[in-house]
C-alpha positions as CSV (number, residue, x, y, z in Angstrom):
1,X,-24.0,44.1,-9.0
2,X,-24.4,40.3,-8.5
3,X,-21.8,38.4,-10.5
4,X,-21.2,34.7,-11.3
5,X,-17.7,33.7,-12.3
6,X,-17.3,30.5,-14.3
7,X,-14.2,28.7,-15.2
8,X,-12.4,25.4,-15.6
9,X,-11.9,23.5,-12.4
10,X,-8.1,23.4,-12.8
11,X,-8.1,27.1,-13.3
12,X,-9.5,27.6,-9.8
13,X,-6.8,30.1,-8.6
14,X,-7.5,32.4,-11.5
15,X,-11.3,32.2,-10.9
16,X,-10.7,33.1,-7.2
17,X,-8.5,36.1,-8.2
18,X,-11.3,37.3,-10.6
19,X,-13.9,37.0,-7.9
20,X,-11.7,38.9,-5.4
21,X,-11.4,41.8,-7.9
22,X,-15.1,42.0,-8.1
23,X,-15.6,41.8,-4.4
24,X,-12.9,44.5,-3.9
25,X,-14.9,46.7,-6.2
26,X,-18.0,46.3,-4.1
27,X,-19.8,43.6,-6.0
28,X,-21.4,40.4,-4.8
29,X,-20.6,36.8,-6.0
30,X,-23.8,34.9,-6.4
31,X,-22.2,31.5,-5.8
32,X,-18.6,30.7,-5.1
33,X,-18.2,27.2,-6.4
34,X,-14.5,27.3,-5.7
35,X,-15.1,26.8,-2.0
36,X,-16.2,23.2,-2.6
37,X,-12.9,22.3,-4.0
38,X,-9.4,21.6,-2.8
39,X,-6.8,20.5,-5.3
40,X,-8.3,17.7,-7.4
41,X,-12.0,17.7,-6.9
42,X,-13.5,14.7,-5.0
43,X,-16.2,14.5,-7.6
44,X,-13.8,14.4,-10.6
45,X,-14.6,10.9,-11.9
46,X,-17.9,9.6,-13.2
47,X,-18.0,7.0,-10.4
48,X,-17.4,9.6,-7.7
49,X,-20.2,11.8,-9.0
50,X,-22.6,8.8,-8.9
51,X,-21.4,7.6,-5.5
52,X,-21.9,11.1,-4.1
53,X,-25.2,11.7,-5.8
54,X,-26.6,14.2,-3.2
55,X,-23.4,16.3,-3.3
56,X,-23.5,16.2,-7.1
57,X,-27.1,17.3,-7.3
58,X,-26.4,20.1,-4.7
59,X,-23.4,21.4,-6.7
60,X,-25.3,21.4,-10.0
61,X,-28.2,23.2,-8.5
62,X,-26.1,25.8,-6.7
63,X,-24.1,26.5,-9.9
64,X,-27.1,27.0,-12.0
65,X,-28.8,29.1,-9.4
66,X,-25.6,31.2,-9.2
67,X,-26.0,31.9,-13.0
68,X,-29.8,32.5,-12.7
69,X,-29.3,35.0,-9.8
70,X,-26.6,37.0,-11.6
71,X,-26.7,40.4,-13.2
72,X,-23.3,39.7,-14.8
73,X,-22.0,36.3,-15.9
74,X,-18.2,36.0,-16.5
75,X,-16.5,33.0,-18.1
76,X,-12.7,32.8,-17.7
77,X,-11.1,31.4,-20.8
78,X,-7.4,31.3,-20.0
79,X,-7.6,27.7,-19.0
80,X,-5.2,25.2,-20.5
81,X,-7.7,22.3,-20.5
82,X,-11.2,22.3,-21.9
83,X,-13.9,22.6,-19.3
84,X,-17.3,21.0,-19.1
85,X,-19.4,22.7,-16.4
86,X,-18.3,26.1,-17.5
87,X,-19.9,25.5,-20.9
88,X,-23.2,24.4,-19.3
89,X,-23.2,27.6,-17.2
90,X,-22.5,29.7,-20.3
91,X,-25.4,28.0,-22.1
92,X,-27.7,28.8,-19.1
93,X,-26.5,32.4,-19.2
94,X,-27.1,32.7,-22.9
95,X,-30.6,31.2,-22.6
96,X,-31.5,33.5,-19.7
97,X,-30.2,36.5,-21.7
98,X,-32.3,35.4,-24.8
99,X,-35.5,35.3,-22.7
100,X,-34.9,38.1,-20.1
101,X,-32.0,40.2,-21.4
102,X,-30.0,39.4,-18.3
103,X,-27.3,38.5,-17.3
104,X,-24.8,40.6,-19.2
105,X,-22.2,38.1,-20.5
106,X,-18.5,38.6,-20.5
107,X,-15.8,36.4,-21.9
108,X,-12.6,37.1,-19.9
109,X,-9.2,35.9,-21.3
110,X,-7.4,34.4,-24.2
111,X,-10.0,31.9,-25.5
112,X,-7.6,29.0,-25.3
113,X,-10.4,26.6,-26.0
114,X,-12.7,28.0,-28.7
115,X,-16.4,27.5,-28.6
116,X,-18.8,28.8,-31.2
117,X,-20.8,30.3,-28.3
118,X,-17.9,32.6,-27.4
119,X,-18.9,34.4,-30.7
120,X,-22.6,34.8,-29.9
121,X,-23.6,38.4,-30.5
122,X,-24.4,39.1,-26.8
123,X,-21.0,37.9,-25.5
124,X,-18.6,40.8,-24.7
125,X,-15.0,39.7,-25.0
126,X,-12.5,41.5,-22.6
127,X,-8.9,41.1,-21.5
128,X,-9.3,42.1,-17.8
129,X,-11.6,42.5,-14.9
130,X,-10.9,46.2,-15.1
131,X,-12.4,46.2,-18.6
132,X,-15.6,44.8,-17.1
133,X,-15.7,47.2,-14.2
134,X,-15.3,50.2,-16.5
135,X,-18.4,49.1,-18.4
136,X,-20.6,48.7,-15.3
C-alpha cells in the first residue's frame, strides 16, 4: 500500500518512526516530508516562507501530492503543539475520500490537540501502527 504520514513538524522523530514501521511491513511512503527538515525548519517563519518562495511552493505541492497519491493517510496526533500543515493535509485526505472513497484515513495517537475533523465518520482512530497494519 502507498501511505502518507502527516504530523506536527516538532514531532518529526515520531513521524519517522511511524514511517519506518510501514516500510518494514513492506509498504511505500508516498512523500517523506521529514527529509526536508533538520531541527528547526528553515521555513518556520512567515518571512522565511516568503523569502524562499520556490522552496515553499515545492514543499506545499509535494505534501499535497503525497496525500493525493496515497491509499492510506495517517495523521499522528501525539504532538504537544498544534500543527498547521497536518490539518491542511487531513482536509485534503477527507476531500479526496468524500469524492473517490480513498485514501483510508487513520488518526494515530492521543489526540492531544482536538479537531472536529478527528471525529469525521470516515476517520478511524487507532493507538498504534500495528492496529493499522492488522486492518490492511
